[in-house]
C-alpha positions as CSV (number, residue, x, y, z in Angstrom):
1,M,21.4,-23.9,17.6
2,R,23.0,-23.1,14.3
3,Y,19.9,-21.7,12.6
4,R,19.2,-19.2,15.3
5,S,21.5,-16.4,14.1
6,V,22.5,-14.7,10.9
7,S,26.2,-14.7,10.2
8,V,27.6,-12.2,12.7
9,L,30.5,-11.2,10.4
10,V,28.2,-10.5,7.5
11,S,25.8,-8.5,9.6
12,I,28.6,-6.4,11.1
13,C,30.0,-5.7,7.6
14,V,26.6,-4.7,6.3
15,L,25.8,-2.4,9.2
16,V,29.3,-0.7,9.2
17,R,29.2,-0.1,5.4
18,W,25.8,1.6,5.5
19,A,26.1,3.4,8.8
20,V,28.7,5.7,7.3
21,C,26.8,6.3,4.0
22,P,24.3,9.2,3.8
23,L,21.0,8.4,2.1
24,G,21.4,8.2,-1.6
25,A,25.2,8.4,-1.4
26,A,25.8,4.7,-2.2
27,E,24.0,1.6,-3.3
28,P,24.1,-1.4,-0.9
29,D,27.0,-3.7,-1.4
30,W,25.0,-6.4,-3.2
31,Q,27.8,-9.0,-3.0
32,V,27.6,-8.8,0.8
33,V,23.8,-8.9,0.6
34,E,24.0,-12.0,-1.5
35,Q,26.2,-13.7,1.0
36,E,23.9,-12.7,3.8
37,A,20.8,-14.0,2.0
38,A,22.4,-17.4,1.3
39,D,23.6,-17.8,4.9
40,L,20.2,-16.8,6.3
41,L,18.2,-19.0,4.0
42,S,20.5,-22.0,4.7
43,R,19.9,-21.6,8.4
44,Y,16.2,-21.1,8.0
45,V,15.8,-24.2,5.9
46,Q,17.3,-26.2,8.8
47,I,14.1,-25.5,10.8
48,D,11.9,-28.4,9.8
49,T,8.4,-27.0,9.5
50,T,6.9,-29.9,7.5
51,N,3.1,-29.7,7.5
52,P,1.7,-31.8,9.0
53,P,2.4,-31.2,11.8
54,G,4.0,-27.8,11.0
55,N,5.8,-26.8,14.2
56,E,5.9,-23.3,12.8
57,I,6.4,-21.8,16.2
58,A,10.2,-22.6,15.8
59,A,10.3,-20.6,12.6
60,A,8.2,-17.7,14.0
61,T,10.7,-17.5,17.0
62,F,13.6,-17.6,14.5
63,W,12.2,-14.5,12.7
64,Q,11.4,-12.8,16.0
65,Q,15.1,-13.1,16.9
66,V,16.4,-12.0,13.5
67,L,14.1,-9.0,13.4
68,A,15.2,-8.0,17.0
69,R,18.8,-7.8,15.7
70,E,17.5,-5.2,13.2
71,G,15.8,-3.2,15.9
72,M,12.4,-4.4,14.9
73,E,10.1,-5.7,17.5
74,A,8.0,-8.8,16.5
75,Q,5.0,-10.5,18.0
76,V,4.6,-14.2,18.0
77,W,1.4,-16.2,18.6
78,E,0.5,-19.8,18.7
79,S,-2.7,-20.3,16.7
80,R,-2.7,-23.9,18.0
81,P,-0.1,-25.7,20.1
82,G,3.1,-25.6,17.9
83,R,1.5,-23.6,15.1
84,G,3.2,-20.2,14.9
85,V,2.5,-16.7,13.4
86,V,5.0,-13.8,13.4
87,Y,4.1,-10.2,12.9
88,A,6.3,-7.1,12.8
89,R,5.7,-3.5,11.6
90,F,8.4,-1.2,10.1
91,K,7.0,2.2,10.8
92,G,6.8,5.0,8.2
93,S,5.2,8.4,8.4
94,G,1.7,7.0,8.0
95,E,0.9,9.4,5.1
96,R,-0.2,6.4,3.0
97,K,-1.7,3.1,3.9
98,A,0.4,0.1,4.9
99,L,1.9,-2.6,2.7
100,I,2.0,-6.3,3.9
101,L,4.8,-8.6,2.9
102,L,3.3,-12.1,3.5
103,H,4.9,-15.5,3.5
104,H,4.2,-18.8,5.1
105,L,6.4,-20.7,7.5
106,D,5.4,-24.3,6.7
107,V,6.6,-26.5,4.0
108,V,5.4,-29.7,2.3
109,P,7.0,-33.1,3.2
110,A,10.3,-34.3,1.8
111,Q,11.7,-37.8,2.0
112,R,15.4,-37.6,2.6
113,T,16.1,-40.9,0.8
114,E,14.6,-39.5,-2.4
115,W,16.8,-36.3,-2.5
116,D,20.4,-35.9,-3.6
117,V,21.0,-33.8,-0.4
118,D,19.4,-33.7,3.0
119,P,16.3,-31.5,2.4
120,F,16.7,-30.0,5.8
121,A,20.4,-29.4,5.9
122,G,20.4,-26.0,4.1
123,V,23.2,-27.2,1.7
124,I,24.9,-24.5,-0.3
125,K,26.6,-25.7,-3.5
126,D,27.2,-24.8,-7.1
127,G,25.5,-21.4,-6.7
128,Y,22.3,-22.7,-5.1
129,V,20.7,-23.1,-1.7
130,Y,19.1,-26.5,-1.5
131,G,16.3,-27.5,0.8
132,R,12.6,-28.0,1.2
133,G,11.1,-24.5,1.2
134,A,14.1,-22.9,-0.6
135,I,11.6,-21.3,-3.0
136,D,8.2,-22.2,-1.3
137,C,8.3,-20.2,0.8
138,K,11.4,-19.7,2.9
139,G,13.4,-18.1,0.1
140,V,10.5,-15.6,-0.4
141,A,10.7,-14.7,3.4
142,V,14.4,-14.0,3.1
143,V,13.9,-11.7,0.1
144,Q,11.2,-9.8,1.9
145,F,13.1,-9.5,5.2
146,L,16.3,-8.2,3.6
147,A,14.5,-5.7,1.3
148,V,13.0,-4.2,4.5
149,A,16.2,-4.5,6.5
150,L,18.1,-2.6,3.7
151,L,15.5,0.3,3.8
152,K,16.0,0.5,7.6
153,R,19.8,0.2,7.5
154,M,20.0,3.0,4.9
155,G,17.6,5.2,6.6
156,V,15.1,5.4,3.7
157,P,12.1,7.5,4.8
158,L,8.9,5.7,4.3
159,K,5.4,7.2,3.8
160,R,3.9,3.8,4.4
161,D,4.3,1.3,7.2
162,I,5.6,-2.1,6.0
163,I,4.3,-5.2,7.7
164,F,6.3,-8.4,7.8
165,L,3.9,-11.3,8.3
166,G,4.7,-15.0,8.4
167,T,1.9,-17.5,8.9
168,A,1.4,-21.2,9.5
169,D,-0.5,-23.9,7.7
170,E,-0.7,-22.4,4.2
171,E,0.1,-25.8,2.6
172,T,-3.1,-27.3,4.0
173,G,-5.4,-24.4,3.5
174,G,-4.2,-21.7,6.0
175,Q,-7.0,-22.0,8.5
176,Q,-4.6,-22.2,11.4
177,G,-2.4,-19.5,10.0
178,A,-3.5,-16.6,7.8
179,G,-7.1,-17.5,8.3
180,W,-6.7,-17.5,12.1
181,F,-4.7,-14.2,12.0
182,V,-7.3,-12.4,9.9
183,E,-10.1,-13.6,12.2
184,N,-8.3,-12.8,15.5
185,H,-5.9,-9.9,14.8
186,F,-7.2,-8.1,11.8
187,D,-7.0,-4.9,13.7
188,L,-3.2,-5.0,13.3
189,I,-3.5,-4.8,9.5
190,A,-6.8,-3.0,9.1
191,D,-4.9,0.0,7.7
192,A,-3.2,-2.0,4.9
193,E,-3.9,-1.1,1.3
194,F,-1.6,-3.6,-0.5
195,L,-0.1,-7.1,0.0
196,L,2.7,-8.9,-1.7
197,T,3.1,-12.7,-1.4
198,E,4.4,-15.8,-3.2
199,G,3.1,-16.9,-6.6
200,G,4.4,-14.6,-9.4
201,G,7.9,-13.7,-10.2
202,I,10.2,-13.6,-13.2
203,R,9.7,-16.4,-15.6
204,I,12.6,-17.4,-17.7
205,Q,11.8,-19.4,-20.8
206,D,14.0,-19.9,-23.9
207,G,16.3,-17.2,-22.5
208,Q,13.5,-14.6,-22.4
209,R,12.2,-13.1,-19.2
210,A,8.7,-12.0,-18.3
211,Y,7.5,-10.4,-15.0
212,E,4.4,-12.2,-14.0
213,V,2.2,-10.6,-11.3
214,D,-0.6,-12.9,-10.0
215,I,-3.8,-10.9,-9.7
216,A,-6.1,-13.9,-9.5
217,E,-6.0,-17.6,-8.6
218,K,-7.9,-20.7,-9.5
219,A,-10.1,-21.9,-6.7
220,P,-9.3,-25.2,-4.9
221,C,-12.0,-27.8,-4.8
222,W,-10.4,-30.6,-2.9
223,I,-12.7,-33.6,-2.6
224,Q,-12.7,-37.1,-1.1
225,L,-14.3,-40.1,-2.6
226,E,-15.2,-42.8,-0.2
227,A,-16.4,-46.2,-1.3
228,S,-18.0,-48.8,0.9
229,G,-18.5,-52.5,0.4
230,P,-18.4,-55.9,2.2
231,A,-15.2,-56.7,4.2
232,G,-13.6,-60.1,4.2
233,H,-10.5,-62.2,3.7
234,G,-8.3,-61.4,0.7
235,S,-8.3,-65.1,-0.3
236,R,-12.0,-64.9,-1.1
237,P,-12.6,-61.8,-3.4
238,L,-16.0,-60.3,-3.3
239,P,-17.9,-58.8,-6.3
240,D,-18.5,-55.3,-4.9
241,M,-15.4,-54.6,-2.8
242,A,-14.9,-51.0,-1.8
243,T,-11.5,-50.9,-3.4
244,V,-12.9,-52.2,-6.7
245,R,-15.8,-49.7,-6.6
246,L,-13.3,-46.9,-5.9
247,V,-11.0,-47.9,-8.8
248,R,-13.9,-48.0,-11.2
249,A,-15.0,-44.5,-10.1
250,L,-11.5,-43.1,-10.4
251,E,-11.1,-44.6,-13.9
252,K,-14.3,-42.8,-15.0
253,L,-13.1,-39.5,-13.6
254,L,-9.6,-39.7,-15.0
255,R,-10.9,-40.4,-18.5
256,Y,-13.2,-37.4,-18.2
257,Q,-11.9,-34.4,-20.2
258,T,-13.0,-31.1,-18.7
259,E,-14.1,-28.4,-21.1
260,I,-11.6,-25.9,-22.5
261,K,-12.5,-22.3,-21.6
262,V,-10.5,-19.1,-22.0
263,V,-11.6,-16.7,-19.3
264,P,-10.9,-13.0,-19.9
265,A,-8.1,-12.7,-17.3
266,V,-6.3,-15.6,-19.0
267,Q,-6.8,-14.1,-22.4
268,A,-5.4,-10.8,-21.1
269,Y,-2.3,-12.8,-19.9
270,F,-1.6,-14.4,-23.3
271,T,-2.3,-11.1,-25.1
272,A,0.5,-9.6,-23.1
273,L,2.8,-12.5,-23.8
274,A,2.1,-12.2,-27.5
275,E,4.3,-9.1,-27.7
276,R,7.4,-11.4,-27.4
277,E,6.3,-14.2,-29.7
278,D,6.8,-14.9,-33.4
279,P,4.1,-13.4,-35.6
280,D,2.2,-16.7,-36.1
281,T,2.1,-17.5,-32.3
282,A,1.3,-13.9,-31.5
283,V,-1.8,-14.0,-33.7
284,R,-2.9,-17.2,-31.9
285,Y,-2.3,-15.9,-28.4
286,R,-4.3,-12.8,-29.1
287,N,-7.4,-14.9,-29.9
288,L,-6.8,-18.0,-27.8
289,T,-10.3,-19.4,-28.0
290,Q,-10.2,-19.5,-31.8
291,A,-6.6,-20.8,-31.8
292,L,-7.6,-23.8,-29.6
293,T,-10.0,-25.0,-32.2
294,D,-7.0,-25.9,-34.4
295,P,-6.1,-29.5,-33.4
296,T,-2.4,-29.1,-34.0
297,F,-2.0,-25.9,-32.0
298,R,-4.3,-27.3,-29.3
299,Q,-2.2,-30.4,-28.8
300,R,1.0,-28.4,-28.6
301,F,-0.5,-25.8,-26.3
302,L,-2.1,-28.3,-23.9
303,A,1.2,-30.2,-23.7
304,N,2.4,-27.4,-21.5
305,P,1.0,-28.3,-18.0
306,T,0.8,-24.7,-16.9
307,Y,-1.0,-23.6,-20.0
308,N,-3.3,-26.6,-19.9
309,A,-4.3,-25.7,-16.3
310,L,-5.0,-22.1,-17.3
311,V,-7.8,-23.1,-19.8
312,R,-9.7,-25.8,-18.0
313,N,-10.7,-27.2,-14.6
314,T,-8.2,-29.8,-13.6
315,I,-8.5,-33.1,-11.6
316,A,-5.4,-34.6,-10.0
317,L,-5.5,-37.9,-8.1
318,T,-3.2,-37.4,-5.1
319,V,-4.2,-39.7,-2.2
320,L,-5.3,-43.4,-2.2
321,E,-6.2,-45.3,1.0
322,G,-7.4,-48.9,1.3
323,S,-6.5,-51.8,3.6
324,S,-3.4,-51.7,5.7
325,K,-2.9,-55.4,5.2
326,T,-2.5,-57.4,2.0
327,N,-4.9,-60.2,3.0
328,V,-7.7,-58.0,4.3
329,I,-10.6,-56.7,2.1
330,P,-11.5,-53.3,3.7
331,A,-15.0,-52.1,4.2
332,Q,-14.0,-48.6,3.1
333,A,-11.6,-47.2,0.5
334,R,-10.8,-43.6,0.0
335,A,-9.2,-41.3,-2.6
336,Q,-8.5,-37.6,-2.5
337,L,-8.6,-35.4,-5.6
338,D,-7.0,-32.0,-6.0
339,C,-9.4,-30.2,-8.3
340,R,-8.8,-26.6,-9.3
341,L,-11.6,-24.5,-10.8
342,L,-11.3,-21.6,-13.3
343,P,-12.5,-18.2,-12.2
344,G,-16.2,-17.9,-12.5
345,E,-16.9,-21.6,-12.2
346,D,-19.7,-22.9,-9.9
347,P,-18.3,-25.5,-7.6
348,Q,-21.7,-27.1,-7.0
349,H,-22.2,-27.6,-10.7
350,F,-18.7,-29.1,-10.9
351,L,-19.4,-31.5,-8.1
352,A,-22.8,-32.5,-9.6
353,T,-21.0,-33.3,-12.9
354,L,-18.5,-35.5,-11.1
355,A,-21.2,-37.3,-9.3
356,K,-23.0,-37.9,-12.5
357,I,-19.9,-39.3,-14.1
358,V,-19.2,-41.7,-11.2
359,N,-22.9,-42.8,-11.1
360,D,-22.5,-45.1,-8.0
361,P,-24.6,-44.6,-4.9
362,H,-22.0,-46.4,-2.9
363,I,-19.5,-43.7,-3.5
364,R,-19.7,-40.7,-1.1
365,V,-18.2,-37.4,-2.2
366,T,-17.0,-35.0,0.5
367,V,-15.6,-31.5,-0.1
368,L,-12.4,-31.0,1.9
369,L,-11.5,-27.5,0.9
370,N,-13.2,-24.9,-1.3
371,F,-13.5,-21.1,-1.4
372,P,-14.6,-18.7,-4.1
373,P,-12.0,-17.2,-6.5
374,L,-11.1,-13.6,-5.9
375,A,-9.0,-11.1,-7.9
376,S,-7.4,-7.8,-7.4
377,D,-7.4,-5.0,-10.0
378,A,-4.1,-4.3,-11.8
379,D,-4.6,-0.6,-12.1
380,T,-2.9,0.4,-8.8
381,P,0.2,2.2,-7.6
382,L,1.8,-1.1,-6.5
383,F,1.4,-2.7,-9.9
384,R,2.7,0.5,-11.6
385,A,5.7,0.4,-9.2
386,I,6.5,-3.2,-10.3
387,R,6.1,-2.1,-13.9
388,T,8.4,0.9,-13.5
389,V,11.2,-1.2,-11.8
390,A,10.9,-3.9,-14.4
391,A,11.2,-1.3,-17.3
392,R,14.3,0.1,-15.6
393,R,15.9,-3.3,-15.2
394,D,14.6,-5.2,-18.3
395,P,13.3,-2.7,-20.9
396,T,12.2,-5.5,-23.3
397,A,10.6,-7.8,-20.7
398,P,6.8,-7.7,-20.5
399,V,5.0,-7.2,-17.2
400,V,1.9,-9.3,-17.3
401,P,-1.1,-9.7,-14.9
402,A,-1.4,-13.5,-14.5
403,V,-3.7,-16.1,-13.1
404,L,-2.1,-18.5,-10.7
405,T,-3.0,-22.2,-11.3
406,G,-2.5,-22.9,-7.6
407,F,-3.6,-20.8,-4.6
408,T,-2.0,-18.9,-1.8
409,D,-3.2,-17.3,1.5
410,S,-4.0,-14.1,-0.4
411,H,-7.7,-14.9,-0.5
412,Y,-8.1,-14.3,3.2
413,F,-6.9,-10.7,2.7
414,R,-8.7,-10.1,-0.6
415,R,-11.9,-10.8,1.2
416,K,-11.1,-7.9,3.5
417,G,-10.6,-5.5,0.5
418,I,-6.8,-5.6,0.6
419,V,-5.3,-5.5,-3.0
420,S,-3.1,-8.6,-3.1
421,Y,-0.6,-9.7,-5.7
422,G,1.7,-12.7,-6.1
423,F,5.1,-11.4,-6.9
424,T,8.4,-12.4,-5.3
425,G,11.0,-10.9,-7.7
426,L,12.7,-14.3,-7.9
427,A,13.9,-15.1,-11.4
428,L,13.5,-18.9,-12.0
429,A,14.1,-21.1,-15.0
430,Q,11.7,-23.9,-15.6
431,E,14.2,-26.4,-14.3
432,D,14.1,-24.8,-10.9
433,A,10.5,-23.8,-10.8
434,Q,9.3,-27.4,-11.4
435,R,11.2,-28.5,-8.3
436,V,8.7,-26.7,-6.0
437,H,6.9,-29.5,-4.0
438,G,9.2,-31.9,-5.8
439,L,12.7,-33.4,-5.4
440,N,15.8,-31.3,-4.8
441,E,14.1,-28.0,-4.4
442,R,16.7,-25.2,-4.8
443,V,17.0,-21.5,-5.4
444,P,19.8,-19.8,-7.3
445,I,21.7,-17.5,-5.0
446,A,21.9,-15.0,-7.8
447,S,18.1,-15.0,-7.9
448,L,17.9,-14.3,-4.2
449,R,20.1,-11.3,-4.7
450,E,18.1,-10.0,-7.7
451,G,14.9,-10.6,-5.9
452,I,16.0,-8.5,-3.0
453,Q,17.2,-5.7,-5.4
454,I,13.8,-5.7,-7.2
455,L,11.7,-5.7,-4.0
456,F,14.0,-3.0,-2.5
457,D,13.4,-0.8,-5.6
458,V,9.7,-1.6,-5.7
459,L,9.3,-0.5,-2.1
460,Q,11.1,2.7,-2.7
461,E,9.2,3.4,-5.9
462,L,5.9,2.9,-4.0
463,V,7.0,5.3,-1.4
464,R,8.0,8.0,-3.9
465,N,4.9,7.4,-6.1
466,P,2.7,10.5,-5.7
467,S,-0.5,8.6,-5.6
468,P,-3.5,9.3,-3.3
469,N,-4.1,7.2,-0.2
470,L,-6.8,5.2,-1.8
471,S,-5.9,3.4,-5.0
472,T,-8.4,2.6,-7.8
473,G,-7.8,-1.1,-7.1
474,R,-10.0,-3.2,-4.8
475,S,-10.4,-6.9,-4.3
476,K,-13.5,-8.5,-5.7
477,A,-15.0,-11.7,-6.8
478,L,-13.7,-12.5,-10.3
479,S,-16.9,-12.8,-12.1
480,E,-17.1,-12.6,-15.9
481,E,-18.2,-9.0,-15.6
482,A,-15.2,-8.1,-13.3
483,S,-12.8,-9.9,-15.7
484,T,-14.2,-7.9,-18.7
485,D,-13.8,-4.7,-16.8
486,Y,-10.2,-5.6,-16.1
487,R,-9.5,-6.4,-19.8
488,A,-11.1,-3.2,-21.0
489,S,-8.8,-1.2,-18.8
490,H,-5.7,-2.7,-20.5
């Protein structure tokens, strides 16, 4: 099938060009790399791994074949029938602990009729690769693979092993992907010190760039509300129908305004951003709690959906289910809410608050997904490597430790003590970033190229960095005390 191979001509050109170049004698031909990246991503997007059901085994096999062409042996497992995980290790000298490059193989659904192009055709046009997963997370996988492939092609000596890991099921919680792998095959990565995955990258806003490295994430608290009531014929409405009960409960919740809180990690993020702002905004960013007491500033600040999500628990109504027929009153009606909690929040207290607001014994609340928020220290050789590369490429761009409003599979690895960051190297303007999980997802081909360049340099910097085997960083629960420690060190 067309997606099963990288362009043979491009691969031959790349291999021939670098086979005759001694280490350090030449840079990669980045124009050739850019073409290879676009071609590879286009073919990868054509593998439909919509979750559910996932079918990630096809994507895992794809990567196994691509890696084999680079002389890297990969293992593939089925965590469940059709659910795939791929693992490969690029061997170094072993003088330092390994680095994991993690991405997920599944994507969220996309309706072809709603897109301008077929979301699973891998269309390349106007300097972009279009398709579901172009950014989240198939474009990330291409960047990671080519950065490692370039190191191998150019014969760069590594003091760390680099692990290429693609997992299933991230979009629905990762239990059948990263969670399964950590539970069943942790021995394969037990020597890992660091992990890089999706999340952070280069944010472009108003023409200015900032390197954002996610060191922490908000915790998901996905819940289901189920209302019960008498069933009947739609021509004879009943006073306490399940659908009516559910709508009343949802109205109360959606009118509820969660408390604004600025946790230390978020304050540290805005303090770093203040360096690039005008004097008035900079003063406000440096004391965000005080600034948000000003109604005018608060209204302007909270109008930014990302900023709003960074300073409060959020509640998003995403799923509604009732009767399957217009003339049938159902006995049950359901809604699912995507709630995200700030670091340090108690999920039981949050759920108790929601139950009190709903105040209806006929509404049953069920937790669908929840895990505690974890963070990784920013004072590590990997973070310093990213900062060094950023300073070399963009001397005026800040490098800021950030809190991700969503979540990734990194929490499975943080629990095991592996320092995990969200950083892809992809530079995305707001127009492109907001297409993730939306319509016409696309990634600029130039961003793919730059992302590969950045990760290629970061990996080399991490190899050359004369740091001890054990960094000062460690994964830990992001309590208020831990957050204060982090802020004090910066």
